[in-house]
N, C-alpha and C positions, 0 to 999 in steps of 0.2 A: 835557462837557454843562455848560452855564451855568443856574444857577438865579438867580432874581430873588425877594426877600422885600419886601414892600410894607410900610413903617412908616408909619402915617398916623393922624390923628383921625378919629372918627366925624363923617364930613362931613354938614351940611344940604344937603338938595336942595329947590329951590323947586318942583320939578314932575319928574315922570318923565323928561321930555325932557333937563332940567339932568341928572339923575344919568345917564341912559344916556350923554350927552355925556362927562361926567367919567369913567367907567370906561371908556368906550372910548380916551379920550387916555392914561390910566394904562397900559393894555394896548399901545396903540400905543407908548409910550414903552419899555416893557420889551423889547418884541418887536425895536424898533430897536435896542436895547442889546445884542442877540444872546442873549437869554433864551430858553429852550426849556421851562422849566417856571415858572410863576408863581405865587406864594404869597400869598395875602392872609389878613388876622389873623381871628382869632376874634371872630364877632359883628359884622365889617364889614359884613354884610348888613344891620344894622339901620338903616343909611343910608336905607332905604326907610321908615322910620318917621316921617322928616320930612315924607312925605306923608299922615300923618295930622292929625286936627284937633289943635289945642293942648290941648283936653281930654283927647284920647286919651293924648298924649305925656306928660301930667302924672301917668298912673297905669299901672303896671307890669301890673295886671290887664286894662286897657284896650288897651293897644297890640299886646300879642303877637296877639289875634285880630284886631286891625286891620290888621296886615301881611298877613294871610295871602293875600287876594285879589291882592297883588302879586307873591307870590313864584313863580309860574308863568312870568311875564315876567323876573324877575330870573334865573331859570334859563335861560330861552331866550337872554337876552342874553348871558350868559357862554358858553354853548355857542356862539353864533353868533360870538363875538369869538375864541375858540379855533380855530373852524374858518377865521375869515378871516385870521388869522396864524399858523396852523399850529402852534401851541403847546398846551401842557398848562396848565390853570388850576385851581387850588384856591380856588374862590370862598370870599369871606368867609362864615363859618358863619351860619346863621339860627335862631331857633326856630320849627321846624316842626310845625304841628299835623297828626296822623295821622288816618284815618278814625274811630278810637275815641275822639278827642277829647284824648288824651295828647299831650305836644311832646317833641320831641328836638332837641337842639343838632345841626344837620347840616350839613358840608360837603360841597357837591358837588364831583367831581372832573370837570372837562370835558376832552374829548380833541380833538385836531385834525380827528378826523372829524366833530364836531358831536355825538357821542355822549355819555354821561355815566354815572357811577355816584355813590357818596357813602360818606362815613364818619361815623357818628354818635358823639358823645362819649359814653365810656363810663364814666366817674366823675365824678358831679356835685359841684361846689362846694357850700358852705352855701347860698349866696345862689340858686343854681339850683335847688337841691333844697325849700328851704325857703320861697322868696318866689316863684319863676317857676313852681315845682311842673314843672320839667322832668325827664322819667325819662331813665336810661340805656340806651344801646345795649348789645348785647350780642355784637356781631362785630367782631373786629379784622381789617380787610381788607387785603389786597396787591394792587396795581395793576400790571400787565404796562405797560411802555410801549415805545417804540422805544429808549430808552436803558437800560432795566433796571427791575427791580421798586423800586416806591416804596411807602411807606405813610404815612398820616396820623395824627397824635397831636394831639387838641384841648387845649391848654393844660394842665389839671390832669393829664389821661392821661399826659403825659411824666413827670411825677414818678413814675410806678409801672413798676418795670422790666420785669415779666412781660409788659405788653403789647407794647413794643417788641421783647421777647425773641421772642415768637410771631411778629411780624412779620420780624423779622430771621432767623428758623428758616426762614420761609417764602421767603425770598430777597430782601427787602426791602434795598436797599443804601443807600437815603436815606430818613431818616424827616422828613416835613415837618410841623413843628410850629405851629400857629396859636394865638396866645394873646391875651388881654386881661386885664391886671393893674391893680389900683388904687392899688398901693403900690411902693415900692421893695423892699419884704421880698417881694413877690408876684413881681415882675420877676426877683429873684434865685433864688427857688425854681424859677420855670420854668427860667431859664438853667442853673442846677445839673442839673436834670434833664436838659436837653440834651446837656450836656457828659459827665453821666455815662452816658447812653444810648449816645452815641458811644465812649465807653471800652469799656464791657462787650460791645458788640456789634462793635467795630471798624468802624463805619460812619459815614456822614455823618448830620447832623442839622441842618437850617435851620429858622430860627425868625423867623416874622413876627409884629409886635406892633401893637395900637393904643396910639398915642401922642397925647396931646392933650386938652383937655377938650372936652366936648360938653354944655354946660348945658341945652340944649335937651330932653333927653331923661331922664326921671325914672329913678334907679337907674343909670344910664350915664354921669353926669357927668365921671368921671375916668378918663384912661388913661394909665399910667405904663410906658413900655417901651422896649426897643430889639430891633431884630433881629440875627440872628447866624447864620453857619453854622461847624459844629464838625466836627471829625475825632478819629479816636483821637490821643493826644499819644504819638506813638511815631515810629520811624524812617519816612522819606518824607513826613512831615507836620510842622507847628510844633509845637516843643517843648510848647507850652502847648495844642495842639489847637485853637486858634482860627485859622480860615480866613479869616473876615471878621466884623467887628462894625460894627453903627451906632453912631452917637452917641445919647446917651439923648433921647428924646422929639423928635428931628430927622425930619421927614418926609421921604420919598423912598424911591428903589429901593435895595435892597442887593444887589449881584451877586458871584457866587462861580462859579468854574470847578471842577468837580469831575472828578476821574478815577478810575473805578471799578477800572481796573487797579490803581491802588496800595492799594486795600482788599484785593484779591487778595494782592498782595505781603506787606502787614503781617499778614494772618490767617495766611501761610504761613511769614513768616520776621520777625516782629516782637520786638523786645525781649521783650515778653510775648505769650501767644497767649490772650487774654482769650476772644475768641468760641469758641475751641476748648474751653478750661478751665473754662468755665460748669458743665459736667456733673459736675465735682468737687464741687460743692456738695451735689448730691444724696446723701442716705443720712447728711448730718452731723447729730448729735443735740446739742439743749442740754442742759447739766447745771447745776444749782445747785449750787454748793459753800457751805455754810452758813460762817459765820465761828467759831461756837462761843462760848465764853465768852472775851471778850477781857482779862480781867483777869489770866489766867495767863500767855499770851505776852507781855503787857506787862511782867508783874512779871521774867520771865525775860531780855528784853532789857533792863529796869534794871540787873539785878544781873549780866548780861553785861558790861555797859558799864562799870560799878564796877569789875571784875576788870581789864577791859583797861585801865582807866585807872590803877589800882595799879600793874599790870605795867609800863606805860610810865615811870611815876616811878621804880620800882626801875631800870629799865635806864638812865635818866637819871643817877641816882646812880652806878651802875657805870661808867658812861662819863666821869665826873668823876675816878673813881681812876685811871683809865689814863693813863700818860704819853704826851705828844705825841709824834706820829711824824714823822720828817724827810721831805722829798722824796727 
């Protein structure tokens, strides 16, 4: 099974037709490259904010409501492209307003038959919670596909092991991680999370990232990231667990061929069995061991050191009294 991860800047579209044409070309390119699952980055759907007025784009509190009328067409377009090319598409996530007025960071999962589902982000970053006021979802989903079960982690979610663990225990062999980070530190946090989840669960993790500047949208001016596909660093896989990686901030598709049978093999006979051994953590308790009075052990160490030094000096003197030995 071939997965394709899209690394791209947040592109500016002059019209809905321009946006639809660009997305259609991207999907056609990945499908022509043999990809069966296409993964777009976190908030890649905010390209539709370029259809808002300049005044709306300049204020994060204005463009979130302003993009809502475009989102049904956004979803329909991805579903139509998935059906046209016979592929699964994880659409770039969007801030979606629910009927109660609250927002979710939602990634739609579009199937080859034109139907869809979604995964909401579960743990918000400070910017999302404090500035955008986006609220977390509460359900970690696992999706059946013709290739096996897959799951979605949106950016920060992949840094928390219990989410992916729940999905892996429910049968997910591939975690699809969509991210947007604004610094090298953020990029590394997400990448380390991806590699750790692959190690712990002996599964694949694919990463798509926003990469490049978008000065036209307030609060979203910078994206620093690189895509990647990761596996457990064990027999049957690369020693570092890196199946494929993009160059930092270079736009384009990253492709990787995945073999789920190798996951079965490493879970059954790997050098370590981390997926199986996860349960051994349960019941372990943490105990704080007080250091006590530091002065007493320090004094004992000094006295002991002086005694050993004196013994060594005496030994040297005795050695000097002995006659030399011949060969």
